[in-house]
N, C-alpha and C positions, 0 to 999 in steps of 0.2 A: 504494500500499500504506499504509494508515493506521497500522498497528501494526508493531513490529519483527518480522521473520520469524524464527521459531525452528524451523520444521518445513517439510520439502519432501516433497510426494507426487509420485511419478512413475508414469504409465502405462508400459507396456513397448513394445507394438508401435508403431513409428514415433516412439518417444521414446528408447528405449534400443536397440532392435533393429529392423532394417529388415524390412519385409514385402514379399514379391513374389508377389502373387496371379496374374499372368499365368503365371509359371513354375510355380506350383502347379497351375493348371488344365492347362497343357501336359503335365506329368508324367502326370496322370490320363488325359488324352486319348490319350497314347501307349499306355496300358494298355487303355483302352476307348474306341475312336473314336466310339462313340455318344454320349459325353458332349458336350453343347454348353453354351454360356454359360448359357442359361436353366435347363437341368436342374442345372447346377453351382450356380448361385445358389440355387435352391430347396432343394436337398439340403444345401448348405453352411449356409444360414441355419437349417434344421431341426436338423441334427446339432450345429452350433456352439452353438445355444441349449441343447440337451439336455445336451451333455457339459460345456459351460462353466458350466452351472448345477449340475452334479453330479446330474443327474436320470437318467443312464444310466451304467452301469459300463464299464470298459475292455473287458471281453469283449463287451458289447453293441455298443460302438463298432467292435470288430474285425468283428463280424458285419455291421454296416451298411456298412462299407467293402467287404467282399467282395461284398455284394449290388450295391452301386453300381458297383464296378469290374468286376463279372461275373467274379471270380476267387475261387471258393469255397474254394480250397486255399491262397490266399496266406497267408504266414506273419505272425505278429504283428510281427516285426522289420521285414519289408518294408513293412507297413502304417504302422508308426511312422516309418519313413524318409520315406515319401510325405507323411504328415501334417506332419512337421516340415520338409519342404522349402520351406514357406512362409518360412522364415528363411534361405534360400540366400545372401542378401546379407550376412549377419553383423550384427555389432554396430555402433552408431553412435558418432560422436565424443563424444556426451554421456558415455559410459562413462569416457572419460579424465578427466572432471572430478569423478567420484564420490569419489576419495580425498581431494581438497581440500574438496569440499562437506561430507564427513562429519566433517571437523575443526571445522566451524563450525555445522552444522545437524544436526537429527535427520532421517534419511532414511527414507521409507516407500515401498513399492510398492503400487499398487492396480490390478489388471489383470483384464479379462475374458479368462479363459484356462482351460485344462484341464490335467490332471495330465501328459499327454504333452509338451505345450509347455513346462510348467514344468521337467520333467526335461531337455528338450533345452536350454532357456535357461540352466539351471544348469551344464551342460557347456560352453556357448558362452561364458558369462561366470562362470567359477568363483569369482572373488573377490567376487561380488555380495553374499553374505551378510555379508562383512566390513564392508561400508559401510552396510547397511540395518539399522535397528532391528527392522523387521518387514516382511513382504510379505503382502498380503491378496489372495487370489484369489477370483474369482467362484464357482468350484465349492465353495469352503468356505462362502461366504456364502449360496449357493443363490439368487443374484440377479445380474443383469447391470447395469453402468452403462448408461444413466443412471437406472436405478430407484433410488428413495430408500432401499430396503432395504439395498443394499450399503454406502451411505454411513453409514447408522445402524449397521450391523454394524461397519464400520471404526472409527467413533468410540467405540463401546462397548468394542471390543477394544484400542484404542490409548490412549484417554483424552486424545487431543490436543485443543487449542483451535483450532477452524477459523479464527478471526480472525487467528491468529498463523502461519498456514499458507499456503504457495503451492503450487499444484497445476498440473502440466503434463500435457496430454492432446492428442491430435491429432483428436479427434472433438467437434465443436461442441456437440451435445446434452449430452455429459458436462460440458463446461465450463459450459454454461448451468446444469446442475444444481449444479455446484460453487459458482457465484456465488449461486444462490438459497439456499444454505446458509451463506453468509457466508465462503466460502473465496476467497482471492485466487487467481484462476484464469487461466491463460495458455493460449491455443490455439496448438498447435505446427503450423506450416505448412511446416517444412522443417528439415533437419539443421543447416545454417548459422545459420538464424534462432535456433534453440534454443541452440546453442553460444555465439553472440554474446550472447544475452540473459542467459544464466547468467554468462558471463565479465564482462560489463559491469555487471550488476545485483547478483548474489549473491556474486561473488568479487572485486569491485572494492576 
């Protein structure tokens, strides 16, 4: 890091909160045994792109779930519980460091996510807003990382200087995009790796 770090950008999934895709698929297969890995992958990619880009509404997402699960009368509450079961394993150790980090740095969130997941994560980590200056979500930017548009949206909204910023994400293409824009970017490969990196580098 050539310049002194003033700002930290956090992704959410596998950086602040665990993701459990096998559990998510299992829950859906219990409801509709015809769902296999291939059909899940296709449907998840399609719906995740649409909902996380803000291209379909919550009501449209409900209808998509009902079709996919073959449960036309399933309630919105049940569907949201299934959708948010991805986070069954809860928050990561990184969250414990946020109060300390926020005293030294400006913290921002930058996440590919949708309104339902944001609502759930807010309840899972209720103090999050206390530590973050702002949180930018893909459905607001109408763009998904690693697309350049979401980073442009992020910079215009926050006004931060990328060269004074460090960015944590668990997806290599997102990190590559960050590096191409001059952001000090760190690939998160595990909970302990991230915890130790922050403790030894940013809180030393």
